[in-house]
N, C-alpha and C positions, 0 to 999 in steps of 0.2 A: 599423494593419495594415501590415506590411512589404511593399514592392514585390516582394520575392522570395518572398512567401508567397501561395499560391492563395487568393483572396478567398472561394471557395465551400467548399473542403474543408480548407484550411489546410496542404496539403502544399507541399514546396519547388517553386517555379516558376522558379528562377533558370536552369535548363538550357534553358528554352524562352523564346520571345519572343512570348507571347500576351497581348494587352491589349484590353480593351473597357471603355468608360465610365470610363477612367482607373483601371482595376483590373486586377491581374495574375491569370492563371489558369494552372494546371499543364497543362491540355490543352483541346482544343476541346470535349470533353464538358462540363466544368465551366462553360466559357464559354456553351455552349448552354443549360444549366440556368439560369444567371443571366439570360440573355436571355428565357427562358420566364417566369421569375418577374417580370421587369421589365415585359414586355408585359401580363401578367395582374395587375399591381398587387399582387404578392405579395412584394415585397422586404423587408417588415417581418419576414420569416422570419429575416433576418440580424440583426435587432434583438434577437430572443429569445436567440440565442447566436451569437457570432462563429465563423465557419468551422465551422458545424454540419453542413454537407452532406457527402454521400458521393460518391465518384467514380462516374459512370455506368458500367455494364458493357456490353460488346458482346454483344448477345443475338440477333444476326442468325441466324435459323433455329433457335435454341435451343428456342423454344416452339411449333414447328410442330405438335406433338402436340395443342395446344389447338384445332386445326381438327377434331379427331375428336369428334363429337357425344357418343358414349358416355362418353369420358373427361371431357368438360366437365360432363355431367350428374352424374357421380359426385363432382365437385368442388363443385357448386352446393349451397347450403343451401336455396335457394328458386328456383323457376322457373315462372312463370305469365304467360302473355300477353306483356305488354310489359316485365315486371320480372324481373330476376334478381338474386340476392344470393349473394355468395361471401365467405368469411372466409379471408384469406391471412396466412401467417406471414411477417413482415418482420424478419429478424435485425438489421437496422441501426437499428431504433428504439432511441434511447438518451437522448433529452432532450426538453424542452418544445417546441423548434422542430420536431422530428420529428412530434410529435403535431399541432402547428399546421398544418403543410403537408399532412399526410395527412388531416386532417379538413377541408381546403379543396380537395380534389381536384375538386370541382364547378366551381371557377374555372378549372381547367386543361382540363376536359372537361365541358361542360354536360350531356352524356348521363348523367353520374353525379349522382344525386339526393342521395345522402348517403354519408358514410364515417365510421365510428366506430372509434377506436383503443382497444384494451385494452393499456395500457402494460405491465402485469405479464406478460401472455402474449405480448407483442410481436406482436399481430395487428391487422389492419384489416378491418373488415366493410364491404364496398362494395356499395351498391345502385345499379343502373344500368339504363338503357333497353335491352333486348335487341334491339329492332328496329333501332337505329342504332349500337349498340356491342356488343362481344363481350368475353368473359373474356380472350381473347388481347390485345385492345387495352388492357384494364385493366392486365394484367401488363406490356405494353410501356411504358405510360405511367409506371407505378411505377418500372420499371427506368431509364427515361430521366431521371428526377429523382434517381436514386441509391438507390432503395428497392426493389431486386429481391426479389421473393418467393421463398421456398424451397418448392418443390412436390415431394413424393415420389411417384414413379410406381410404387413397389413395391406399394403397396396403394391407389393412386388416391386418396390422402387428402392434404389439406394438411398440411405438416410442422409444424403447431402443437403436435403431441404430443411433440415433442422436449423432453427435460428439460435445463434449464440447470444444469450441474454446476460452473460457475465458482467458486461459493463453496466447494465441497468441495475443488477443486484449490488454491485460495488458502489454505484452512485447512490442507491437507496440507503444502504447501510451508512455511508459517509454522511448523507443528509440527516438521517435519523440521529446519529451520534452528535453531529454539529449542533442541531437544534437543542438537544438535551444538555450538552455541555454549556451552551450559551445560557440556557435557563438556570443551570446550577451555578453559573458565574455571576448572576445578577447581584448578589450581595457584595461581591468583590468589586464589581463595576461602580456601584453606588456608595461603596465604602460604608455599608450599613453595619452598625455595631450593636451589641446587645448580648444578653446571656444566652438566648436561644441560638443565635447565629454563631457565636463563639464556641458553644458547646458542640454543635453539629457540623461546623466547617470542615473538620478532618474527614467526616463521612462524605460530605459533598466532594471534597478533593479526591478521595479514593474512588468515588463513583465516576468522576471525570476521567481518572486514570483508566478505569475499567472500560468506559465507553471508547477511549482512544485505542485500545488494543485491537479490536476488529478493523478500525480505520487504518492503522499502521500495517498490520500483518495480513489483511485481506484486501481492503480497498486500494491500498497503495502498492501492492505487491508487484504489479506490472512495471512500475518505475524502477523498483529495486532490481528486478530480473533483467530489464533492458540495460540498466547502468552496469550491472555486473558482467553481462555478456559483452558489452562494449569495451569495458576495461580489460577483460580477458583477451580480447582481440586487439588490444592497444589502440582502441578508438574512443575518443571523447565524444560520445553522442549527447543529444540534447536532454536526456534524462538524468545525466550525472549530477548537475547542480540541483535538480528537483529532489532526487533521492538523498543527496547530502543534506539539503535543507530540512527534509522530513526527519532524518536521523538526529540531526542536531537539536531540533525542537523537542523530539520525543525524549532523548536522553536528558536534556537540561530540565524539562518539565518533570520527568520521573524522579530525578535527583532532588528537585525542590520539594516534591510531595513526600518522598521517603525520609528526607532530612528535616522535614517540617520548616522549610525556609520560605514557602509561599505557595501560590496556586499553580504556578507554571504557565505554560502557553498552550494548553490543550485546546482552547477555543481557536487559536490561530492555526494549530496543527490540523484539527478536523476541518476547519474552514478552508485551509489550503488545499487539502485533498479533495474536498467536496467541489470547490470551484474549478480545480484542475480537471476533474472527471466531468463536470458539467460542460466545460469548454470542449473536452474530447468528444462527449456525446453529441454536442451540436455539430462539430466538424464531421463526425461519422455520418450523422443524419443528412447533412448537406451534401456530402460527397456521394452517399448512396442514392440520394435524390437525383443528382446529376447523372450518375451511372445508369439509374433506372430510366431516366428520360432518354438518354442516348440509346439504351438497349431497346426501349419500346418504340421510339420514333424512327430509329435508323434502319428501316426496311430498305434493303439494298434495291436500287432501281433496276431490277433485273426482270426483263420480260420473258414470258414463257408462252408457248403456243398451245392453246387448249382446243381440242377437237370437239365440236358440238355434235349433237345427235343427228343433225341434218347433213353432216359431212363437211360443214364449213369450218374454217380455222379462225381462231380469235386470239389476239395477243393480249395477255393479262399479266398483272404484276404477281410476283410469286406468293405474296401474302393473301391473294384472292383465291388461291387454289383450295379446293375442298375435297374431302374424302369422296372417292368414287369418280372423280373427274378423269377423263382420258387426255393425256398430254402427248405432244409430239416432241421428241428430243432429237435434235439434229447432230450432225458430226461436230465434235469438239465442244458440245454443249454440256453443261453441268446438270446432273440430276438433282433437283432441289428437295425431293421428298423420298421417303421410303415408298416403294411401289412394287407392282407385279409386271413383268414383261409380257406384253400381249402379242406384239407383232414386230418382226424385224430381227436382224442378227445383231446381238449386243456383244460388243467387246469393250469392257469397262476398265478404265484406268482409275484405281483407287488411291493413287499416290497423294491425292489431296487429303485423304483421311489417314492413311497408314504410313506414308512416306516411301512405300514400296512401289517402284515404277512398273513392275510386271503386270500387264493387262490380263484380265480373265474373260473367258467367253461364257455367255449365258444363253439359255434357250427359253422359248416361250413357256410361261408358267413359273419361271424362277423369280425369286425375290431380289430386288435391287435396292441398294441403300443410298440415302442422300449423301452427296459429296463425290459420287463417281462421275467420271467424264466418259461420254460415248466416243469411240474412236473410229468406228466403221459405219458410215452412213447413218440413216435415221431409224429410230425405233418408236413404237407406241407403247405407252405404259398406263396402267390404272393406279390411281393414287390410293395408298393405304392410310396415310395420315397427313394432316396439314403441315405446313412449314413451321418449324420452331426457330424463331429469330435468334435465340441464344445459341442454338446449334450452328447456324450459319456464321455467327460471329466467332464461335469457337474454331470452326474450320478455317476461317479467314486468318485468325491469329495463331494458327498452328505453328509451333516452334520449328517444325521441319522447314518452313518457308521464311522464317524470320531472317533478316539481314543484319549483320553486325554494323550498324550505323551509329556513329558517335552521338551520345546523348549529352551534349556539351552543357546545356543549361541546368540539367539535373545535377551534373557533376559540380557545376559552379555553386548551386545551392548547398550541396554537401560541404564544399570547401568553406563557404562563408559560415555555415553553422558550426563547423569544427573550430575555426579561428575565433568565432564569437564566443564559443564555450570556454576556450582557453583564456580569452580576455576577461570574461565574467568571473571565472575562478580566481584569476590574478587580482582583479579589483576587490573581490570579496575578502580574500586573505589580507591584502594590504590595508583595506579599510578597517577590518577587524583588529589588526595589529595596532593601528593608529588609536582606535577607541579604547583598546585595552590599556593603553598608556594614559590617555587623557580622561576617559570616562567609562570605566569597565561596565557600568550598568547598561550602556547602549550597545556594547559590542555584539551581543547575541542577536539583538533586533536587526542591527546593521548587516551582519553576516547573512542571516536568513532572508531579509528583505532583498538584498542584492541578488542572491541566488534565484529568488522567485521572480522578481520583476523583470529581470533581464534574460529570461529564458528565450532562446531563439526559435521557439515553435512557430511564431508568425512568419519568420523568414522561410522555414521549411514548408509552410503551407502555400506560399505564393504561387509557385509553379504548378503543382497539381490542380489547384482550384481554378487557376486561369485557363489551363489547357482543358480541364474537364468541362468547364462551362462552354468553352469555344467549340469543343467537339459536339456538344449538344446543339448549339446554335447552327453549326455547319450542317448537322443532320436535318434540322428543320428546313434548311435552304437547299436540300438535295445534294449536298457535298458530303460524302461519307469517308472520313479518315479512319484508318485502322487503329491508330493509337496516338498518344500525345507527342511521341517523338517525330511523327510525320509533320506536325505543326512546326516544331523546332527546325526541322530540316527545310521545310518550305520557306521559312523566314530567311534562310541563308542562300538560296539559289541565286545564280547570276546568269544562267543560260537556260533557255527553254527550247526543247526540241519537239516538233509536232510531226506525227504521221499525217498522211494526206487523206487517203480513201477511208471514209467512215469516221474520220476525226474532225477535219476541217470542212469536209463535204457533207451535205445533208442528203442521205440516201433516198428519202421519200420524194424529193423534188427533182431528182435526176431524170433527164429525158433520154430516151433510147431509140436509135434508128437501126433497122436491119438492112443489110446489103448483101445479096447473094441469092442462091437457088431457093426456090420455094420448098419449105419443109412439109412433108406429108403429115397426116394426122397422127400416125404411129410415131413418127420422128419427134413431133412436138410433144407428145405424151411422154416419150422417153427423156426428152430434154427437160421437161418440167419435173419429172420424177427425180432426175439426177440433181437438178438445182435445189429441189426440196430438201435434200440431205445436207446441203452446204450452208455454212454460216457466214461466208465471205460477203461483204457489203454488195459487191457487184452481183453475186449469185442471188442475194435476197431481192435486189432491185429487179433483176431479170425474171425471177420467179413470180413476183407480183404482176408482171406484164402478161404472164402466161396462165393466170389463175383459172381461166375458163376451161382448160383442158383436163383430161382424165389423168389419174395417177395409176402407175403400174408398179408391181413389186420388182425390185432389182435383184439380180442374181449376184452381182459383184459391184463394189463401189470402192474407189480409191481416190484420195485427195493428195496432191503433191504441192507442198507449200511453195508459192512463188511461180508455179507453172500452170497448174490446172487440175481438172478432175476427169475421171473416166468411169464408165459404168457399162454393165451388160444386162440385157433382158432377153431371155430366150436366145434367138440367133442374132439379135441386133446388138451392136456396140456403139458407144458414143464417146467423143472426147470434147471437152470444153475448156478453153483457156487461152494461153498466148499463141501467137502464130507459129513459132517454132515447135511448140508442144503438140499442136494438132497436125504438124507437117506442112504448113503453108508458108514456105520460106520467102515467097515473093512479097509478102506483106510485112515481113519482119521489121522493116525500117519505118513503118508507120508510127507517127508520133502521137496519134490520138489514143484515148483510152478505149480499148476494144477488147471484146471477148469473141474468140473464134470457135466455130463448131464444125466437127466432122463426124459423119456416121458411117460405120462399116468401112473405115479407112478412106472415105471419100469426102473431100472438103466441100462444105455446104455454103458457108458465108460467115459474116461477122456482125456483131452487134456493137455499134458505136455509142459510147456514153458521153453525154454532155453534162459535166458536173455542175451542180448547184451548190454554192458554198453557204455555210451556216450564216444565219442572220447575225449581224454585228461583227463579222470576222474582221473587216477592215478597221473598224473602230477599236476592237480589242488589240490588234497588232500595233496600231498607232499609240495606244495607251501604254503598251508594254515596251515599245522600242527604246525609250529614253532610259529604261531601268535594266534591261536585259539584252543579251545576245539572242537573236531569234533565228531558228534553223528549221527547215522542213526537210525531212528525210522520207522519201516516197519510194515504194516498190514499183510504182507505175513508171511509164516512159515520160519523156519530157513534153508530151503534147499540151499540157496545161501550163507550161513555163511562161508563155507570153501573157496569159490571163492573170496568173499569180503575180507576175512582175508589175502589172498595172494595178493590181488590187492591194498589194502589200507594201510596206515601207521599203525604201531603197536598200537599206542595210540588211534586209532579210536574206539569209543564205538558203539557196535551193539546191537539193541533190536528188536526182532521180535514178531509177533502176537499182535501188538499194535492196539487197537481200537482207534477211533477218540478221545474218552474221556480220554484214557490213554496218548495220545500225549499231550493233553491239560494239564493234571495234571503234567506231567513230566516238561513241560515248567514253569508252576506256581511254582512248588517246587524249581527249580533252580533260578528263578527270586527272590524268597523270600530269597535266599542265596546270592543275589547281582549280579547274572549273567545278562549280557546284551545279549539277544538271537536274532539271525537271523534264521528264519524258512524258508526253501525252499521246496515247494511242487508243486503239479499239480493243486491245487485249487478245487479238487473234494470232497474228504472225509476229508480234513484237514482244513476246513474254521475256526473252533474254534481255532486250534493251530496257524494258520496264524494271527488271530485277537489278540490272547493273546501275541504273541511274540513282541519284541520291533520293529522288522522289519520283515514283511512277504513278500516273493517274490514268485510269481507264474511262473513256467516254461511253456511257451506256445509252442505247436507243432501241428499246424493245428487243434486245438480244440477250439471251441467257449466257453471256460470257462472263464468268466469275473467276478471274485469274488470281491464283495465290501470289503471283509475281508483283501485283500492284499494291501500292500503299493507300490508294484512295480511289473512290468511284464517284464520278461527276455525272449527274443527269444531263443528257444532251441539251435539254431546254435551258440549262444554266451555263452553257459553254461561254457565252459572251460576258458572263460575270466572273470569269476566272481571275482577272486582275484584282477584283475586290477581295477574293478569298486570299490571295497572296498578300495584299496590303493588310488584311486583318491578322494574318499570321505574324507579320512584322510588328504590327501594333501590340500583339500579345506579349512580345518580348519587352517592349517599352513598359507595358503594364507591370510585368514582373519586376523590372528595374525600379519603377516607381514604388512598388510594394516594399522592395528592399530599403529604399530611401526612407519611406514612412516608418518602417519598423525601426530603423536606425535612430531616427529623430525621437520616436516614442521611448525607446530604450535609454537613450541619452538623458532625456528629461527624468524618466523614472529612476535611473541610476543616481542622478544628482540628489533627489530627495531621499533615496535609500542610503546613500553613503553618508549624508549629513545627519542621519538618524531621525528624519522627520516622517518616516513611513513605517508603519507597523506591519508585521508579517501578514496579518489577516487582510489588511487593505491591499497589500501587494498580491495576495492570493486572488482577490477579486479582480484587480486590474490586469493580471497576467492573461487569464482566458479572454478577457475583453479585448486585449490586443489581437489575439488570434481571431476572434469574431470580427473585429474591425477589418483585418486583412481579407478574410473570406468575403465580407460584405463589399469591400472595395473592389476586389478582383471580379466578383460576380457582376456588380453594377457596371464596372468599366468595360468588361467584355460585351455586356448587353448593349452598350452605347458606342461601340466602335463605329465611327462614321460610315465606313464602307459597307457595313452590314446592317446597321439599324434600320435603314429605309426598307431593305429587302425583308427583314424580320417582321417589321410592322405590317407589310403587305401580306405575309404568310398568316399572321395572327388574324387579319381581317377576313382572310379566306376561311380559316378554321372556324 
């Protein structure tokens, strides 16, 4: 680092005399940021990228509007008790060091509990303690270290909605320059001679040089920056050969113009950059389309109970919720919208949003935020705004709940790209050396053509476009995967574990018989009111049976996982659950699926459930049996063992009376033996098992159970299609490998023509993005016609 260069931001520091710690700075602001980083042991920021920082801005008084409570509330994403969350648009985010410092804000201000960067959107999501810190202080902190947020007051919204049009501008300038350079090159192409041409040819050549400057120093700058950063990190990324080719063409062409040796290769240079950017624009548009389709179509199949004006209850999808609706939120249900608490005792767990597991109590009239989970009984809420799909997706993908699962195929892509780049550079230098000896006039063309035609961009595109399109197709078929790595993991599984109740059983078709003392009207109302609070499949089935009875307000409500529930109303108490839980030990050995009831410590009787299994269950298991180890882990007793033994394949393993911790340990044990496990449950009592498994899928059937532990949500109506989704995941890996093979063949043919000098740089520049386009087209078409999905997809299209 030069003494005349600012150590923090890299600007010229020769005009000032500011030094600290034997380092030069261009202003006291940069020096102060360095001091802050030094004091807080954050100087490794500069190890990630030299001079990565931005100059701090003077914001004295600029953000006084953040003292206005109404404006702050409109900017906040979450605001409850001690915690506030805001997502801010940071235009200066540009590299890995930016991400690193912005995700370590807690070291600069301990009041900040977490900060997560979205590099693509250039945003940072900051969670902080609102009792000791404010949004204004967050903004001041960010500005003091050179990352001033952009906040739009026009609509009181963070400026993250701004569209980055830099690629369009660069493409436009490159296209304009390419067209003009081609026009100015016509006399050279057709070898036109004459006094007028010869007299003005130097002017034409210098005009071409002038048009090339914005192409090289503006339009192509991203390739130079990427290549430079990669080389600084000792990584040969796919932009290195492109940047090298542009430099060689520009230097050689400039030398020819200045020394009056010829016209140079400015047409090839501008054409190269133009077609590269055109391919990049196409890729970006295609991927954004895939992402938009997924975001727009992937409404999670979560049911919510809406209370009608006549007192009736109606199960609706979350995206049908409208402002002003009254909703019933049961115990362990997620609150899908911002709302006002109207009735009931709310104890909300916001760990889904904040990562903090401490629950907070709320009273009638308090505002509740989307993403909270109700923990004590049921509550009634009034909706303040409709569901935002993007917000649900963000909650589901919250890094707090991400699992460190190996992304093997993405790593494989990176390895292939790196080795391919090394091979291309080697071939380019060897071929150039050969032609320098045998025909120096071809050497430059060969060197540039090899670098351009053999760019491994197509290889790098295969996986993201295959998985992106498959995620979109899965969403249309009501199978909602969290991200691309879920598909990769799904393709590797060899063991499938099913929960029983609510997973392989269809709750709506279950028949129930009561055996015991007759319940009084008050007891039935208390029983129904207690069941209304619970989300357990058996509770929901029993609640539907008692719908004609009145509802009473409960004074207390407690749910004990794996045992039962208890409640009190006035002087009456009730217990519902297993025989031991309600104190009826005589029936503890009963093997049937039963729910026992006692009121005021007096045993009343039991409800016996006769399970109805999901349509196509036997066919699904028979299709799976030859490919996977099949296991059923049930928390119920062994009353259904005989029925399941007849219904399922002989090799299916059945385990009953499994507590949540037993399921978790079973999965851990088999994973330690090398098994790749898919766990399928209802998301209620098996969150630990879902999180531990390699892939966790929740079956959704009109229940608002939205578990951060799961990797995918499958609509219950598509349960019998599970094998098709797994086969499609395995097919996607084959598509990626075929893409690699096609790219290798294409590059081998292109390299042959480039090495032999039969390919000019401008033709190579046209063919290179075409290879990327062909890979995108191939992966998109191939995923659309995966045999196991195409029939289902066509059926959906007909319905639409």
